[in-house]
C-alpha positions in Angstrom: 10.8 -9.5 -0.8 8.4 -6.6 -0.3 4.8 -7.0 -1.3 2.0 -4.5 -1.0 -1.7 -5.6 -1.2 -4.6 -3.2 -1.5 -2.8 -0.5 0.4 -4.7 2.6 1.4 -3.5 5.8 3.2 -5.7 8.7 4.2 -4.7 12.1 5.6 -7.1 14.2 7.6 -7.2 17.9 6.9 -9.4 20.9 7.7 -11.3 20.1 4.5 -12.0 16.5 5.3 -10.1 13.4 4.3 -7.5 13.1 1.5 -7.0 9.6 0.0 -3.3 9.7 -0.6 -2.8 6.1 -1.7 -5.7 4.1 -3.1 -5.6 0.3 -3.4 -1.9 0.0 -4.3 -0.7 -3.4 -5.3 3.0 -4.0 -5.9 5.5 -6.9 -5.6 9.1 -5.8 -5.6 11.8 -8.2 -6.9 14.4 -9.7 -4.6 17.1 -8.0 -6.6 17.5 -5.0 -8.8 16.5 -1.4 -8.9 12.9 -0.1 -9.0 11.9 3.5 -9.8 8.7 5.0 -8.7 7.8 8.0 -10.8 4.8 10.4 -10.7 3.7 13.9 -10.4 4.4 16.0 -7.4 1.8 15.2 -4.7 1.0 11.8 -6.2 2.0 9.8 -3.1 5.5 8.6 -4.0 7.1 9.8 -0.7 4.1 8.5 1.3 4.5 5.1 -0.3 8.2 5.1 0.4 7.6 6.1 4.0 5.2 3.3 4.5 7.5 0.7 2.9 10.3 2.1 5.1 8.2 1.7 8.3 8.2 5.4 8.9 4.5 6.0 8.3 1.5 3.7 8.8 -1.1 2.6 6.4 -4.9 2.6 7.0 -5.9 -0.6 5.2 -4.4 -3.3 3.0 -1.1 -4.9 3.9 2.6 -4.5 3.7 4.3 -7.9 3.6 8.0 -8.3 4.3 9.6 -11.6 3.5 6.2 -13.3 3.6 5.4 -11.7 7.0 2.5 -9.3 7.3 3.2 -6.0 9.1 -0.4 -5.7 10.3 0.6 -6.9 13.7 4.1 -5.4 13.8 4.9 -3.8 17.2 6.9 -0.6 17.5 9.9 -2.9 18.4 9.3 -4.9 15.2 9.3 -1.8 13.1 12.4 -0.5 14.8 14.2 -3.8 14.0 13.0 -3.7 10.4 14.2 -0.1 9.9 17.6 -0.7 11.6 18.5 -4.0 9.8 16.5 -4.6 6.7 16.0 -1.1 5.4 18.4 1.7 4.5 16.6 5.0 4.0 18.1 8.0 2.1 15.8 10.9 2.9 15.0 13.8 0.6 15.8 16.2 3.4 19.0 14.5 4.6 17.9 14.0 8.2 21.5 14.4 9.4 22.2 15.4 12.9 23.7 18.9 12.8 25.7 18.6 16.0 27.6 15.5 14.9 30.5 15.2 12.5 30.4 13.4 9.1 32.0 10.3 10.8 29.6 10.4 13.8 26.5 10.7 11.6 27.6 7.6 9.6 28.6 5.7 12.8 25.2 6.4 14.3 23.6 4.2 11.7 25.7 1.3 13.0 25.2 2.1 16.6 21.4 2.0 16.1 22.0 -1.5 14.9 23.9 -2.3 18.1 27.2 -2.3 16.3 30.3 -0.6 17.7 31.7 2.2 15.6 35.1 1.4 16.9 34.9 -2.2 15.6 33.6 -1.0 12.2 36.0 2.0 11.9 37.5 0.8 8.6 34.0 0.2 7.1 33.0 3.8 8.0 36.1 5.2 6.5 35.6 3.1 3.3 32.1 4.4 2.8 33.2 8.0 3.5 35.8 7.5 0.7 33.2 5.9 -1.6 30.9 9.0 -1.4 33.8 11.4 -1.9 34.1 12.8 1.6 37.5 11.6 2.5 39.3 14.2 4.6 36.0 15.7 5.8 35.1 13.0 8.4 35.7 15.4 11.3 33.6 18.3 9.9 30.2 19.1 11.4 27.2 19.4 9.2 27.3 23.2 9.2 30.8 23.0 7.8 29.8 21.1 4.6 27.6 21.9 1.6 24.1 20.6 1.0 25.4 18.1 -1.5 28.0 16.8 0.9 25.2 16.4 3.6 23.3 14.4 1.0 26.3 12.2 0.6 26.5 11.7 4.4 22.9 10.5 4.2 23.8 8.1 1.4 26.8 6.8 3.3 24.8 6.4 6.5 22.4 4.1 4.5 25.2 2.2 2.8 27.4 1.5 5.8 24.9 -0.9 7.5 24.6 -3.0 4.3 20.8 -3.3 4.3 18.8 -5.7 2.2 16.8 -2.8 0.7 17.7 0.8 0.2 14.8 3.2 -0.1 15.9 6.5 -1.7 13.5 9.5 -1.9 15.1 11.8 -4.5 18.6 10.9 -3.2 20.5 12.9 -5.9 18.4 16.0 -5.9 21.0 18.1 -4.0 24.0 16.7 -5.8 26.0 18.2 -8.6 26.1 16.2 -11.9 29.6 14.7 -11.2 28.6 13.3 -7.7 25.1 12.4 -8.9 26.5 10.2 -11.6 
């Protein structure tokens, strides 16, 4: 379970300080889908990045399975991101020099799992996202929508407890989005 208590995030700029998130309180259910909606610039991505352990918060608390993250070390956050969380980024964050297969396998390797031992799981997720037959193509050889599906597959293959998706279907055509 993920719980947020009185969370605040500030950004410093040339014009002073911007209060991006102000006293956010949320408790996410153990199962199901939660949508966070709001205007552009309202802090949705900032909130998701904090929940995903990619960005820090300035005050309040992020609680994961009844454990406060206030004293999380860098190692704790790495473990959290590599095991508990699957993150689908708005901007893909694929590695351009790797193939479709290698980008997806990297997600498992960061979790200290052998791509060779999980070869069939990687191929299964490639098929699920509609990229079968493209596993050996590099990122510059596939479309933006296909890169987005690589990002989705990379998140799915490690079978995380929670998937955080920041506009995951924004680059997909209607058939693949659905």
